[in-house]
PyMOL commands that place a pseudoatom at each C-alpha (Angstrom):
pseudoatom trace, name=CA, resn=MET, resi=1, chain=A, elem=C, hetatm=0, pos=[-123.275, -79.315, -54.102]
pseudoatom trace, name=CA, resn=SER, resi=2, chain=A, elem=C, hetatm=0, pos=[-119.609, -79.927, -56.180]
pseudoatom trace, name=CA, resn=GLN, resi=3, chain=A, elem=C, hetatm=0, pos=[-116.758, -80.117, -54.250]
pseudoatom trace, name=CA, resn=ILE, resi=4, chain=A, elem=C, hetatm=0, pos=[-115.830, -76.973, -56.293]
pseudoatom trace, name=CA, resn=ASP, resi=5, chain=A, elem=C, hetatm=0, pos=[-118.399, -74.844, -55.374]
pseudoatom trace, name=CA, resn=SER, resi=6, chain=A, elem=C, hetatm=0, pos=[-117.794, -76.282, -51.838]
pseudoatom trace, name=CA, resn=LYS, resi=7, chain=A, elem=C, hetatm=0, pos=[-114.944, -74.649, -51.850]
pseudoatom trace, name=CA, resn=GLU, resi=8, chain=A, elem=C, hetatm=0, pos=[-115.810, -71.197, -54.097]
pseudoatom trace, name=CA, resn=LYS, resi=9, chain=A, elem=C, hetatm=0, pos=[-118.804, -70.858, -51.173]
pseudoatom trace, name=CA, resn=ILE, resi=10, chain=A, elem=C, hetatm=0, pos=[-115.743, -71.149, -48.315]
pseudoatom trace, name=CA, resn=ILE, resi=11, chain=A, elem=C, hetatm=0, pos=[-113.910, -68.997, -50.025]
pseudoatom trace, name=CA, resn=ARG, resi=12, chain=A, elem=C, hetatm=0, pos=[-116.982, -66.464, -50.506]
pseudoatom trace, name=CA, resn=VAL, resi=13, chain=A, elem=C, hetatm=0, pos=[-118.339, -66.841, -47.013]
pseudoatom trace, name=CA, resn=ALA, resi=14, chain=A, elem=C, hetatm=0, pos=[-114.654, -66.064, -45.609]
pseudoatom trace, name=CA, resn=LYS, resi=15, chain=A, elem=C, hetatm=0, pos=[-113.935, -63.023, -47.494]
pseudoatom trace, name=CA, resn=ILE, resi=16, chain=A, elem=C, hetatm=0, pos=[-117.295, -61.591, -46.137]
pseudoatom trace, name=CA, resn=LEU, resi=17, chain=A, elem=C, hetatm=0, pos=[-116.526, -62.431, -42.554]
pseudoatom trace, name=CA, resn=ILE, resi=18, chain=A, elem=C, hetatm=0, pos=[-113.349, -61.841, -42.885]
pseudoatom trace, name=CA, resn=VAL, resi=19, chain=A, elem=C, hetatm=0, pos=[-113.656, -57.922, -43.737]
pseudoatom trace, name=CA, resn=GLU, resi=20, chain=A, elem=C, hetatm=0, pos=[-116.762, -57.727, -41.726]
pseudoatom trace, name=CA, resn=LYS, resi=21, chain=A, elem=C, hetatm=0, pos=[-115.107, -58.900, -38.968]
pseudoatom trace, name=CA, resn=GLY, resi=22, chain=A, elem=C, hetatm=0, pos=[-111.746, -59.137, -39.008]
pseudoatom trace, name=CA, resn=TYR, resi=23, chain=A, elem=C, hetatm=0, pos=[-109.527, -62.472, -39.504]
pseudoatom trace, name=CA, resn=ASN, resi=24, chain=A, elem=C, hetatm=0, pos=[-108.662, -62.732, -35.856]
pseudoatom trace, name=CA, resn=ALA, resi=25, chain=A, elem=C, hetatm=0, pos=[-112.155, -62.914, -35.180]
pseudoatom trace, name=CA, resn=ILE, resi=26, chain=A, elem=C, hetatm=0, pos=[-113.673, -65.218, -36.872]
pseudoatom trace, name=CA, resn=THR, resi=27, chain=A, elem=C, hetatm=0, pos=[-113.117, -68.888, -36.601]
pseudoatom trace, name=CA, resn=THR, resi=28, chain=A, elem=C, hetatm=0, pos=[-113.601, -71.864, -38.813]
pseudoatom trace, name=CA, resn=ARG, resi=29, chain=A, elem=C, hetatm=0, pos=[-116.366, -73.319, -37.356]
pseudoatom trace, name=CA, resn=LYS, resi=30, chain=A, elem=C, hetatm=0, pos=[-118.205, -70.034, -37.535]
pseudoatom trace, name=CA, resn=ILE, resi=31, chain=A, elem=C, hetatm=0, pos=[-117.058, -69.514, -41.376]
pseudoatom trace, name=CA, resn=ALA, resi=32, chain=A, elem=C, hetatm=0, pos=[-118.432, -73.402, -42.112]
pseudoatom trace, name=CA, resn=GLU, resi=33, chain=A, elem=C, hetatm=0, pos=[-121.993, -72.753, -40.445]
pseudoatom trace, name=CA, resn=LYS, resi=34, chain=A, elem=C, hetatm=0, pos=[-122.333, -68.933, -42.689]
pseudoatom trace, name=CA, resn=ALA, resi=35, chain=A, elem=C, hetatm=0, pos=[-121.444, -70.903, -45.761]
pseudoatom trace, name=CA, resn=LYS, resi=36, chain=A, elem=C, hetatm=0, pos=[-123.954, -74.053, -44.447]
pseudoatom trace, name=CA, resn=MET, resi=37, chain=A, elem=C, hetatm=0, pos=[-121.608, -76.765, -44.024]
pseudoatom trace, name=CA, resn=SER, resi=38, chain=A, elem=C, hetatm=0, pos=[-119.743, -78.669, -41.857]
pseudoatom trace, name=CA, resn=VAL, resi=39, chain=A, elem=C, hetatm=0, pos=[-116.657, -78.327, -40.420]
pseudoatom trace, name=CA, resn=GLY, resi=40, chain=A, elem=C, hetatm=0, pos=[-115.416, -81.619, -41.956]
pseudoatom trace, name=CA, resn=THR, resi=41, chain=A, elem=C, hetatm=0, pos=[-116.253, -80.364, -45.159]
pseudoatom trace, name=CA, resn=LEU, resi=42, chain=A, elem=C, hetatm=0, pos=[-114.056, -77.623, -45.083]
pseudoatom trace, name=CA, resn=TYR, resi=43, chain=A, elem=C, hetatm=0, pos=[-111.125, -79.393, -43.784]
pseudoatom trace, name=CA, resn=TYR, resi=44, chain=A, elem=C, hetatm=0, pos=[-110.775, -81.296, -46.349]
pseudoatom trace, name=CA, resn=HIS, resi=45, chain=A, elem=C, hetatm=0, pos=[-111.242, -78.681, -48.692]
pseudoatom trace, name=CA, resn=PHE, resi=46, chain=A, elem=C, hetatm=0, pos=[-108.622, -76.395, -46.620]
pseudoatom trace, name=CA, resn=PRO, resi=47, chain=A, elem=C, hetatm=0, pos=[-106.880, -78.759, -44.328]
pseudoatom trace, name=CA, resn=ASN, resi=48, chain=A, elem=C, hetatm=0, pos=[-104.978, -76.149, -42.458]
pseudoatom trace, name=CA, resn=GLY, resi=49, chain=A, elem=C, hetatm=0, pos=[-108.265, -74.423, -42.225]
pseudoatom trace, name=CA, resn=LYS, resi=50, chain=A, elem=C, hetatm=0, pos=[-108.288, -70.606, -41.578]
pseudoatom trace, name=CA, resn=LEU, resi=51, chain=A, elem=C, hetatm=0, pos=[-105.046, -70.277, -42.998]
pseudoatom trace, name=CA, resn=SER, resi=52, chain=A, elem=C, hetatm=0, pos=[-105.624, -72.501, -46.463]
pseudoatom trace, name=CA, resn=ILE, resi=53, chain=A, elem=C, hetatm=0, pos=[-108.456, -70.017, -47.207]
pseudoatom trace, name=CA, resn=LEU, resi=54, chain=A, elem=C, hetatm=0, pos=[-107.018, -67.162, -46.599]
pseudoatom trace, name=CA, resn=ASN, resi=55, chain=A, elem=C, hetatm=0, pos=[-103.756, -68.140, -48.363]
pseudoatom trace, name=CA, resn=GLU, resi=56, chain=A, elem=C, hetatm=0, pos=[-106.756, -69.186, -51.800]
pseudoatom trace, name=CA, resn=ILE, resi=57, chain=A, elem=C, hetatm=0, pos=[-107.966, -65.406, -51.119]
pseudoatom trace, name=CA, resn=ILE, resi=58, chain=A, elem=C, hetatm=0, pos=[-105.046, -63.431, -51.305]
pseudoatom trace, name=CA, resn=LEU, resi=59, chain=A, elem=C, hetatm=0, pos=[-103.813, -65.692, -54.598]
pseudoatom trace, name=CA, resn=SER, resi=60, chain=A, elem=C, hetatm=0, pos=[-107.106, -65.061, -56.086]
pseudoatom trace, name=CA, resn=TYR, resi=61, chain=A, elem=C, hetatm=0, pos=[-106.827, -60.787, -55.071]
pseudoatom trace, name=CA, resn=GLY, resi=62, chain=A, elem=C, hetatm=0, pos=[-103.739, -61.571, -57.669]
pseudoatom trace, name=CA, resn=ASP, resi=63, chain=A, elem=C, hetatm=0, pos=[-105.903, -62.675, -59.979]
pseudoatom trace, name=CA, resn=GLU, resi=64, chain=A, elem=C, hetatm=0, pos=[-108.338, -60.279, -59.748]
pseudoatom trace, name=CA, resn=PHE, resi=65, chain=A, elem=C, hetatm=0, pos=[-105.742, -57.634, -60.024]
pseudoatom trace, name=CA, resn=ILE, resi=66, chain=A, elem=C, hetatm=0, pos=[-104.495, -59.261, -63.285]
pseudoatom trace, name=CA, resn=GLU, resi=67, chain=A, elem=C, hetatm=0, pos=[-107.910, -59.850, -65.172]
pseudoatom trace, name=CA, resn=ASN, resi=68, chain=A, elem=C, hetatm=0, pos=[-108.295, -55.874, -64.542]
pseudoatom trace, name=CA, resn=PHE, resi=69, chain=A, elem=C, hetatm=0, pos=[-105.277, -54.388, -65.181]
pseudoatom trace, name=CA, resn=ASP, resi=70, chain=A, elem=C, hetatm=0, pos=[-105.588, -52.762, -68.083]
pseudoatom trace, name=CA, resn=PHE, resi=71, chain=A, elem=C, hetatm=0, pos=[-103.272, -53.429, -70.828]
pseudoatom trace, name=CA, resn=SER, resi=72, chain=A, elem=C, hetatm=0, pos=[-103.809, -50.544, -73.634]
pseudoatom trace, name=CA, resn=LYS, resi=73, chain=A, elem=C, hetatm=0, pos=[-102.127, -48.356, -71.403]
pseudoatom trace, name=CA, resn=ILE, resi=74, chain=A, elem=C, hetatm=0, pos=[-98.807, -51.115, -70.999]
pseudoatom trace, name=CA, resn=GLY, resi=75, chain=A, elem=C, hetatm=0, pos=[-96.665, -48.605, -73.034]
pseudoatom trace, name=CA, resn=GLU, resi=76, chain=A, elem=C, hetatm=0, pos=[-96.772, -45.530, -71.274]
pseudoatom trace, name=CA, resn=LEU, resi=77, chain=A, elem=C, hetatm=0, pos=[-95.649, -47.152, -67.677]
pseudoatom trace, name=CA, resn=LEU, resi=78, chain=A, elem=C, hetatm=0, pos=[-92.237, -45.434, -68.192]
pseudoatom trace, name=CA, resn=ASP, resi=79, chain=A, elem=C, hetatm=0, pos=[-94.405, -42.039, -67.969]
pseudoatom trace, name=CA, resn=PRO, resi=80, chain=A, elem=C, hetatm=0, pos=[-94.335, -40.887, -64.163]
pseudoatom trace, name=CA, resn=GLU, resi=81, chain=A, elem=C, hetatm=0, pos=[-97.861, -40.057, -64.234]
pseudoatom trace, name=CA, resn=VAL, resi=82, chain=A, elem=C, hetatm=0, pos=[-99.175, -42.865, -65.680]
pseudoatom trace, name=CA, resn=GLY, resi=83, chain=A, elem=C, hetatm=0, pos=[-96.945, -45.061, -63.320]
pseudoatom trace, name=CA, resn=LYS, resi=84, chain=A, elem=C, hetatm=0, pos=[-98.243, -42.820, -60.465]
pseudoatom trace, name=CA, resn=SER, resi=85, chain=A, elem=C, hetatm=0, pos=[-101.774, -43.661, -61.573]
pseudoatom trace, name=CA, resn=TYR, resi=86, chain=A, elem=C, hetatm=0, pos=[-101.170, -47.293, -61.393]
pseudoatom trace, name=CA, resn=LEU, resi=87, chain=A, elem=C, hetatm=0, pos=[-99.562, -47.785, -57.913]
pseudoatom trace, name=CA, resn=LEU, resi=88, chain=A, elem=C, hetatm=0, pos=[-101.719, -45.852, -56.146]
pseudoatom trace, name=CA, resn=LYS, resi=89, chain=A, elem=C, hetatm=0, pos=[-104.282, -48.412, -58.062]
pseudoatom trace, name=CA, resn=PHE, resi=90, chain=A, elem=C, hetatm=0, pos=[-102.370, -50.809, -55.997]
pseudoatom trace, name=CA, resn=ILE, resi=91, chain=A, elem=C, hetatm=0, pos=[-102.557, -49.024, -53.370]
pseudoatom trace, name=CA, resn=GLU, resi=92, chain=A, elem=C, hetatm=0, pos=[-106.865, -48.911, -53.281]
pseudoatom trace, name=CA, resn=GLN, resi=93, chain=A, elem=C, hetatm=0, pos=[-106.936, -52.107, -54.466]
pseudoatom trace, name=CA, resn=HIS, resi=94, chain=A, elem=C, hetatm=0, pos=[-104.853, -53.265, -51.195]
pseudoatom trace, name=CA, resn=ARG, resi=95, chain=A, elem=C, hetatm=0, pos=[-106.836, -50.832, -49.544]
pseudoatom trace, name=CA, resn=LYS, resi=96, chain=A, elem=C, hetatm=0, pos=[-110.090, -52.889, -49.947]
pseudoatom trace, name=CA, resn=PHE, resi=97, chain=A, elem=C, hetatm=0, pos=[-109.006, -55.522, -48.002]
pseudoatom trace, name=CA, resn=ALA, resi=98, chain=A, elem=C, hetatm=0, pos=[-107.048, -55.060, -45.139]
pseudoatom trace, name=CA, resn=PRO, resi=99, chain=A, elem=C, hetatm=0, pos=[-108.827, -57.133, -43.404]
pseudoatom trace, name=CA, resn=LEU, resi=100, chain=A, elem=C, hetatm=0, pos=[-107.199, -59.735, -45.859]
pseudoatom trace, name=CA, resn=ILE, resi=101, chain=A, elem=C, hetatm=0, pos=[-103.601, -58.304, -45.218]
pseudoatom trace, name=CA, resn=LYS, resi=102, chain=A, elem=C, hetatm=0, pos=[-103.885, -57.686, -41.634]
pseudoatom trace, name=CA, resn=GLY, resi=103, chain=A, elem=C, hetatm=0, pos=[-105.038, -61.306, -41.379]
pseudoatom trace, name=CA, resn=PHE, resi=104, chain=A, elem=C, hetatm=0, pos=[-102.129, -62.710, -43.466]
pseudoatom trace, name=CA, resn=GLU, resi=105, chain=A, elem=C, hetatm=0, pos=[-99.471, -59.845, -41.196]
pseudoatom trace, name=CA, resn=ILE, resi=106, chain=A, elem=C, hetatm=0, pos=[-100.652, -61.372, -38.206]
pseudoatom trace, name=CA, resn=GLU, resi=107, chain=A, elem=C, hetatm=0, pos=[-100.182, -65.100, -39.028]
pseudoatom trace, name=CA, resn=LEU, resi=108, chain=A, elem=C, hetatm=0, pos=[-96.901, -64.525, -40.946]
pseudoatom trace, name=CA, resn=LEU, resi=109, chain=A, elem=C, hetatm=0, pos=[-95.448, -62.578, -38.062]
pseudoatom trace, name=CA, resn=THR, resi=110, chain=A, elem=C, hetatm=0, pos=[-96.924, -65.511, -35.735]
pseudoatom trace, name=CA, resn=ASN, resi=111, chain=A, elem=C, hetatm=0, pos=[-96.570, -68.438, -37.603]
pseudoatom trace, name=CA, resn=LYS, resi=112, chain=A, elem=C, hetatm=0, pos=[-93.352, -69.779, -39.380]
pseudoatom trace, name=CA, resn=LYS, resi=113, chain=A, elem=C, hetatm=0, pos=[-94.606, -72.273, -41.454]
pseudoatom trace, name=CA, resn=VAL, resi=114, chain=A, elem=C, hetatm=0, pos=[-97.093, -69.576, -42.896]
pseudoatom trace, name=CA, resn=LEU, resi=115, chain=A, elem=C, hetatm=0, pos=[-94.259, -68.558, -45.305]
pseudoatom trace, name=CA, resn=LYS, resi=116, chain=A, elem=C, hetatm=0, pos=[-93.229, -71.844, -46.735]
pseudoatom trace, name=CA, resn=ASP, resi=117, chain=A, elem=C, hetatm=0, pos=[-96.866, -72.687, -47.350]
pseudoatom trace, name=CA, resn=PHE, resi=118, chain=A, elem=C, hetatm=0, pos=[-97.317, -70.146, -49.035]
pseudoatom trace, name=CA, resn=THR, resi=119, chain=A, elem=C, hetatm=0, pos=[-94.426, -69.933, -51.022]
pseudoatom trace, name=CA, resn=ASN, resi=120, chain=A, elem=C, hetatm=0, pos=[-95.360, -73.766, -51.401]
pseudoatom trace, name=CA, resn=LEU, resi=121, chain=A, elem=C, hetatm=0, pos=[-98.816, -72.970, -52.232]
pseudoatom trace, name=CA, resn=MET, resi=122, chain=A, elem=C, hetatm=0, pos=[-97.427, -70.178, -55.232]
pseudoatom trace, name=CA, resn=LYS, resi=123, chain=A, elem=C, hetatm=0, pos=[-95.282, -73.053, -56.989]
pseudoatom trace, name=CA, resn=CYS, resi=124, chain=A, elem=C, hetatm=0, pos=[-98.276, -75.647, -56.733]
pseudoatom trace, name=CA, resn=LYS, resi=125, chain=A, elem=C, hetatm=0, pos=[-100.288, -73.158, -59.061]
pseudoatom trace, name=CA, resn=GLU, resi=126, chain=A, elem=C, hetatm=0, pos=[-99.083, -71.327, -61.687]
pseudoatom trace, name=CA, resn=ASP, resi=127, chain=A, elem=C, hetatm=0, pos=[-97.427, -67.895, -59.764]
pseudoatom trace, name=CA, resn=ARG, resi=128, chain=A, elem=C, hetatm=0, pos=[-100.073, -65.797, -62.510]
pseudoatom trace, name=CA, resn=PHE, resi=129, chain=A, elem=C, hetatm=0, pos=[-99.282, -62.261, -60.454]
pseudoatom trace, name=CA, resn=LYS, resi=130, chain=A, elem=C, hetatm=0, pos=[-95.478, -63.173, -60.519]
pseudoatom trace, name=CA, resn=ILE, resi=131, chain=A, elem=C, hetatm=0, pos=[-95.160, -64.184, -64.170]
pseudoatom trace, name=CA, resn=PHE, resi=132, chain=A, elem=C, hetatm=0, pos=[-97.470, -60.566, -64.970]
pseudoatom trace, name=CA, resn=PHE, resi=133, chain=A, elem=C, hetatm=0, pos=[-95.277, -58.443, -63.193]
pseudoatom trace, name=CA, resn=ARG, resi=134, chain=A, elem=C, hetatm=0, pos=[-92.593, -60.309, -64.071]
pseudoatom trace, name=CA, resn=ASP, resi=135, chain=A, elem=C, hetatm=0, pos=[-93.400, -59.862, -67.705]
pseudoatom trace, name=CA, resn=ILE, resi=136, chain=A, elem=C, hetatm=0, pos=[-94.452, -57.044, -67.363]
pseudoatom trace, name=CA, resn=ILE, resi=137, chain=A, elem=C, hetatm=0, pos=[-91.239, -55.047, -65.551]
pseudoatom trace, name=CA, resn=LEU, resi=138, chain=A, elem=C, hetatm=0, pos=[-88.935, -56.549, -68.275]
pseudoatom trace, name=CA, resn=LYS, resi=139, chain=A, elem=C, hetatm=0, pos=[-91.042, -55.056, -71.639]
pseudoatom trace, name=CA, resn=PHE, resi=140, chain=A, elem=C, hetatm=0, pos=[-89.805, -51.751, -69.992]
pseudoatom trace, name=CA, resn=TYR, resi=141, chain=A, elem=C, hetatm=0, pos=[-85.566, -52.800, -67.952]
pseudoatom trace, name=CA, resn=PRO, resi=142, chain=A, elem=C, hetatm=0, pos=[-84.482, -55.480, -70.574]
pseudoatom trace, name=CA, resn=ASN, resi=143, chain=A, elem=C, hetatm=0, pos=[-81.045, -55.387, -69.035]
pseudoatom trace, name=CA, resn=ILE, resi=144, chain=A, elem=C, hetatm=0, pos=[-82.245, -56.350, -65.379]
pseudoatom trace, name=CA, resn=LYS, resi=145, chain=A, elem=C, hetatm=0, pos=[-79.794, -59.420, -64.237]
pseudoatom trace, name=CA, resn=ASP, resi=146, chain=A, elem=C, hetatm=0, pos=[-81.636, -62.029, -62.766]
pseudoatom trace, name=CA, resn=PRO, resi=147, chain=A, elem=C, hetatm=0, pos=[-84.951, -61.474, -63.430]
pseudoatom trace, name=CA, resn=GLU, resi=148, chain=A, elem=C, hetatm=0, pos=[-86.559, -64.140, -61.556]
pseudoatom trace, name=CA, resn=LYS, resi=149, chain=A, elem=C, hetatm=0, pos=[-84.484, -62.821, -58.490]
pseudoatom trace, name=CA, resn=THR, resi=150, chain=A, elem=C, hetatm=0, pos=[-84.710, -59.300, -58.758]
pseudoatom trace, name=CA, resn=PHE, resi=151, chain=A, elem=C, hetatm=0, pos=[-88.369, -59.747, -59.123]
pseudoatom trace, name=CA, resn=SER, resi=152, chain=A, elem=C, hetatm=0, pos=[-89.032, -61.544, -55.939]
pseudoatom trace, name=CA, resn=ILE, resi=153, chain=A, elem=C, hetatm=0, pos=[-87.331, -59.523, -53.792]
pseudoatom trace, name=CA, resn=VAL, resi=154, chain=A, elem=C, hetatm=0, pos=[-87.952, -55.883, -54.921]
pseudoatom trace, name=CA, resn=GLY, resi=155, chain=A, elem=C, hetatm=0, pos=[-92.251, -57.455, -55.344]
pseudoatom trace, name=CA, resn=ARG, resi=156, chain=A, elem=C, hetatm=0, pos=[-91.683, -58.344, -51.869]
pseudoatom trace, name=CA, resn=ILE, resi=157, chain=A, elem=C, hetatm=0, pos=[-90.138, -54.693, -50.439]
pseudoatom trace, name=CA, resn=PHE, resi=158, chain=A, elem=C, hetatm=0, pos=[-93.150, -53.164, -52.246]
pseudoatom trace, name=CA, resn=ASN, resi=159, chain=A, elem=C, hetatm=0, pos=[-94.999, -55.496, -50.765]
pseudoatom trace, name=CA, resn=ASN, resi=160, chain=A, elem=C, hetatm=0, pos=[-94.003, -54.841, -47.218]
pseudoatom trace, name=CA, resn=LEU, resi=161, chain=A, elem=C, hetatm=0, pos=[-94.541, -51.286, -47.784]
pseudoatom trace, name=CA, resn=ILE, resi=162, chain=A, elem=C, hetatm=0, pos=[-97.860, -50.953, -49.750]
pseudoatom trace, name=CA, resn=HIS, resi=163, chain=A, elem=C, hetatm=0, pos=[-98.626, -53.460, -47.197]
pseudoatom trace, name=CA, resn=THR, resi=164, chain=A, elem=C, hetatm=0, pos=[-97.632, -51.112, -43.979]
pseudoatom trace, name=CA, resn=HIS, resi=165, chain=A, elem=C, hetatm=0, pos=[-98.998, -48.830, -45.718]
pseudoatom trace, name=CA, resn=VAL, resi=166, chain=A, elem=C, hetatm=0, pos=[-102.376, -50.029, -45.258]
pseudoatom trace, name=CA, resn=ILE, resi=167, chain=A, elem=C, hetatm=0, pos=[-103.100, -51.673, -42.504]
pseudoatom trace, name=CA, resn=PHE, resi=168, chain=A, elem=C, hetatm=0, pos=[-101.642, -48.277, -40.377]
pseudoatom trace, name=CA, resn=GLU, resi=169, chain=A, elem=C, hetatm=0, pos=[-103.522, -46.068, -42.634]
pseudoatom trace, name=CA, resn=ASN, resi=170, chain=A, elem=C, hetatm=0, pos=[-101.293, -43.311, -44.315]
pseudoatom trace, name=CA, resn=PHE, resi=171, chain=A, elem=C, hetatm=0, pos=[-97.909, -44.753, -42.141]
pseudoatom trace, name=CA, resn=TYR, resi=172, chain=A, elem=C, hetatm=0, pos=[-96.012, -43.034, -44.781]
pseudoatom trace, name=CA, resn=GLY, resi=173, chain=A, elem=C, hetatm=0, pos=[-98.015, -39.883, -45.546]
pseudoatom trace, name=CA, resn=THR, resi=174, chain=A, elem=C, hetatm=0, pos=[-100.340, -39.155, -48.374]
pseudoatom trace, name=CA, resn=ASP, resi=175, chain=A, elem=C, hetatm=0, pos=[-100.821, -42.052, -51.010]
pseudoatom trace, name=CA, resn=GLU, resi=176, chain=A, elem=C, hetatm=0, pos=[-99.625, -39.497, -53.554]
pseudoatom trace, name=CA, resn=ASP, resi=177, chain=A, elem=C, hetatm=0, pos=[-96.657, -38.819, -51.559]
pseudoatom trace, name=CA, resn=PHE, resi=178, chain=A, elem=C, hetatm=0, pos=[-96.271, -42.689, -50.613]
pseudoatom trace, name=CA, resn=VAL, resi=179, chain=A, elem=C, hetatm=0, pos=[-96.083, -43.186, -54.448]
pseudoatom trace, name=CA, resn=GLU, resi=180, chain=A, elem=C, hetatm=0, pos=[-94.044, -40.453, -55.522]
pseudoatom trace, name=CA, resn=ILE, resi=181, chain=A, elem=C, hetatm=0, pos=[-91.462, -42.675, -53.225]
pseudoatom trace, name=CA, resn=LEU, resi=182, chain=A, elem=C, hetatm=0, pos=[-92.551, -45.322, -54.291]
pseudoatom trace, name=CA, resn=TYR, resi=183, chain=A, elem=C, hetatm=0, pos=[-92.429, -44.797, -58.367]
pseudoatom trace, name=CA, resn=LYS, resi=184, chain=A, elem=C, hetatm=0, pos=[-88.469, -43.315, -57.577]
pseudoatom trace, name=CA, resn=MET, resi=185, chain=A, elem=C, hetatm=0, pos=[-87.553, -46.116, -55.431]
pseudoatom trace, name=CA, resn=LEU, resi=186, chain=A, elem=C, hetatm=0, pos=[-88.712, -48.909, -58.315]
pseudoatom trace, name=CA, resn=HIS, resi=187, chain=A, elem=C, hetatm=0, pos=[-87.247, -46.961, -60.727]
pseudoatom trace, name=CA, resn=GLY, resi=188, chain=A, elem=C, hetatm=0, pos=[-84.077, -46.418, -59.187]
pseudoatom trace, name=CA, resn=LEU, resi=189, chain=A, elem=C, hetatm=0, pos=[-84.131, -49.985, -58.470]
pseudoatom trace, name=CA, resn=LEU, resi=190, chain=A, elem=C, hetatm=0, pos=[-84.559, -51.721, -61.791]
pseudoatom trace, name=CA, resn=THR, resi=191, chain=A, elem=C, hetatm=0, pos=[-82.783, -49.051, -63.719]
pseudoatom trace, name=CA, resn=SER, resi=192, chain=A, elem=C, hetatm=0, pos=[-79.495, -48.840, -61.672]
pseudoatom trace, name=CA, resn=ASP, resi=193, chain=A, elem=C, hetatm=0, pos=[-76.288, -51.895, -62.605]
for i in range(1, 193): cmd.bond("trace and resi %d" % i, "trace and resi %d" % (i + 1))
show_as sticks, trace
zoom trace
């Protein structure tokens, strides 16, 4: 098995195990066993074990979201109904992978090094997700001052809100109520001077 195949198999097996059993219930040994490879091979590809695997999985879902984004409607995102429907899809995408999000949030809350490691991983890979959203936002709000900083902060705020809503199962009410507020917040943040 090639190195790329081994790495992809580890990620594929870990995704399944995390969704089925939850992040805290699995170990690197269990992932290696289910992937039919040694723990040493797993650590060769993922030096920080479960955390490295989780980071790769999170990035892969960002890539998947971008690949499935319907660019044909991009010109309509300023239409509140279209914008809200995209926010609903974004929440649904997060909900599909709630166990992964829970694992990531647990790591963030219990290990200060996690955010630094994840940020470094995003820097060494082209952060397609960040570039994708920055470019969309700039298309509709071209006068934003310091778009990199603005997107970084707004993106983190929205991800945190969505993660909380998904992890605590409709923490902010129904998805529709939550999206209504999110849309107003996003529009307000991006149009204010």
